[in-house]
C-alpha positions in Angstrom: 36.9 20.5 -7.1 33.2 21.5 -7.7 30.5 19.0 -6.8 28.8 17.2 -9.8 25.1 18.2 -10.0 22.7 15.3 -9.9 20.7 14.2 -13.0 17.6 15.7 -11.3 19.2 19.1 -10.8 20.5 19.2 -14.4 17.0 18.2 -15.7 15.3 20.9 -13.6 17.8 23.5 -14.8 17.3 22.5 -18.4 13.5 22.7 -18.0 13.6 26.0 -16.2 15.7 27.4 -19.1 13.3 26.1 -21.6 10.2 27.5 -19.8 11.8 30.9 -19.2 13.0 30.9 -22.9 9.6 30.2 -24.2 8.0 32.9 -22.1 10.6 35.4 -23.2 10.3 34.5 -26.9 6.5 34.9 -26.6 6.7 38.2 -24.9 9.5 39.7 -26.9 9.1 38.4 -30.4 5.5 37.5 -30.5 6.2 35.0 -33.3 3.4 32.9 -34.8 5.2 29.7 -34.0 5.3 30.7 -30.3 1.5 30.6 -30.2 1.4 27.3 -32.2 3.8 25.6 -29.8 2.1 26.8 -26.6 1.3 23.2 -25.7 5.0 22.4 -25.7 5.8 25.1 -23.1 2.8 23.8 -21.0 4.1 20.3 -21.1 7.6 21.6 -20.0 6.0 23.5 -17.1 4.0 20.5 -15.9 7.0 18.3 -16.2 9.1 20.8 -14.2 6.5 20.9 -11.5 6.3 17.0 -11.2 10.1 16.7 -11.1 10.4 19.4 -8.4 7.6 17.6 -6.4 9.6 14.3 -6.3 12.9 13.7 -4.3 14.4 11.2 -6.6 14.3 10.6 -10.3 15.4 7.0 -9.9 15.2 5.5 -6.4 17.5 2.6 -6.1 16.2 -0.4 -4.4 18.0 -1.6 -1.3 18.6 -5.2 -1.3 17.5 -6.9 1.9 17.0 -10.5 3.0 14.9 -12.1 5.6 16.5 -15.5 5.0 19.0 -15.1 7.9 16.2 -14.5 10.4 13.8 -17.2 9.1 16.2 -20.0 8.1 19.6 -19.4 9.5 19.4 -18.1 13.0 16.9 -20.8 14.3 19.3 -23.4 13.2 22.5 -22.0 14.8 24.0 -23.8 17.9 23.9 -21.7 21.1 27.5 -20.2 20.8 26.8 -18.9 17.1 23.3 -17.8 18.0 25.0 -15.7 20.8 27.5 -14.3 18.3 24.8 -13.2 15.9 22.0 -11.9 18.3 24.4 -10.7 21.0 22.7 -12.6 23.8 22.3 -16.2 24.7 19.3 -18.3 23.3 18.0 -18.7 26.8 18.2 -15.0 27.6 16.6 -14.2 24.4 13.6 -16.6 24.9 13.1 -15.2 28.6 13.2 -11.6 27.2 10.7 -12.6 24.4 8.5 -14.3 27.0 8.4 -11.2 29.2 7.5 -8.8 26.5 5.7 -10.7 23.8 2.2 -10.3 25.5 2.5 -6.5 25.7 -0.2 -4.5 23.8 2.4 -2.8 21.7 2.9 -6.1 19.8 -0.8 -6.8 19.3 -2.3 -3.5 18.0 -4.7 -3.8 15.3 -3.7 -1.4 12.6 -3.7 -1.2 8.8 -0.1 -2.5 8.8 0.2 -5.8 10.7 2.6 -5.7 13.6 6.0 -7.3 13.0 6.9 -10.6 14.9 8.1 -9.8 18.4 10.9 -12.3 17.9 12.3 -10.3 15.0 11.9 -7.0 17.0 13.8 -8.5 20.0 16.6 -9.9 17.7 17.0 -6.5 16.1 17.0 -4.7 19.4 19.6 -7.1 21.0 21.9 -6.8 18.0 21.7 -3.0 18.2 22.5 -3.1 21.9 25.4 -5.4 21.3 26.8 -3.5 18.4 29.3 -0.5 18.3 31.3 1.3 15.8 30.5 0.6 12.1 28.5 -2.5 12.9 26.0 -0.4 14.7 24.8 1.5 11.5 21.2 1.5 10.9 21.5 0.6 7.3 23.8 -2.3 8.0 21.5 -3.7 10.7 18.4 -3.2 8.4 20.0 -5.0 5.6 21.1 -7.9 7.9 17.5 -8.4 9.2 15.7 -7.6 6.0 13.7 -4.5 7.4 13.9 -0.7 6.8 16.2 1.6 8.7 13.2 3.3 10.3 11.9 -0.1 11.6 15.3 -0.7 13.3 15.0 2.6 15.1 11.3 1.9 16.0 12.2 -1.5 17.4 15.0 -0.1 19.5 13.1 2.9 20.9 10.2 0.7 21.6 12.3 -1.8 23.7 14.2 1.1 25.4 10.7 2.3 26.5 9.7 -1.0 27.9 13.1 -1.6 29.7 12.9 1.9 31.3 9.2 1.2 32.3 10.1 -2.2 33.8 13.0 -0.8 35.6 11.0 2.0 37.2 8.3 -0.5 38.2 11.0 -2.7 39.8 12.4 0.3 41.5 9.1 1.4 42.9 8.6 -2.1 44.3 12.0 -1.9 46.1 11.4 1.5 47.5 8.0 0.3 48.7 9.5 -2.4 50.9 
């Protein structure tokens, strides 16, 4: 079975045929109406360039919600918190306390830094997930963030964990 071409591909193909057809008609037939409708061919060429320059004709909006993080997680009892975040509330608060003062969370940029609490929740959830529950899209929708942000949080925390581990190892070897 042949794959079905996307709406964008069909539109590009149609516009290419139109532009090429208009050029051939103008070259071969040299009709007066080809000169009169020259603006139509130009519009088709510009439209073709615009469509080729974009990845999507219609980008579907991905529904996300931050309600879980803002309103549900803080109210959960310790056992349910552990099920959701994949670590105890006490361990979560200790981890947050150890890293929330790091420079990476307080950089002054155009885009404000996300709350360290959210970043630790995302990372802990990623570390505690496997199989289909570990997909970036699923985690992003769960926490109301983008897939790229999930990846950023995780890599940021892995960096700090490795750095802390190396610091602790150096202290032990120095003794």
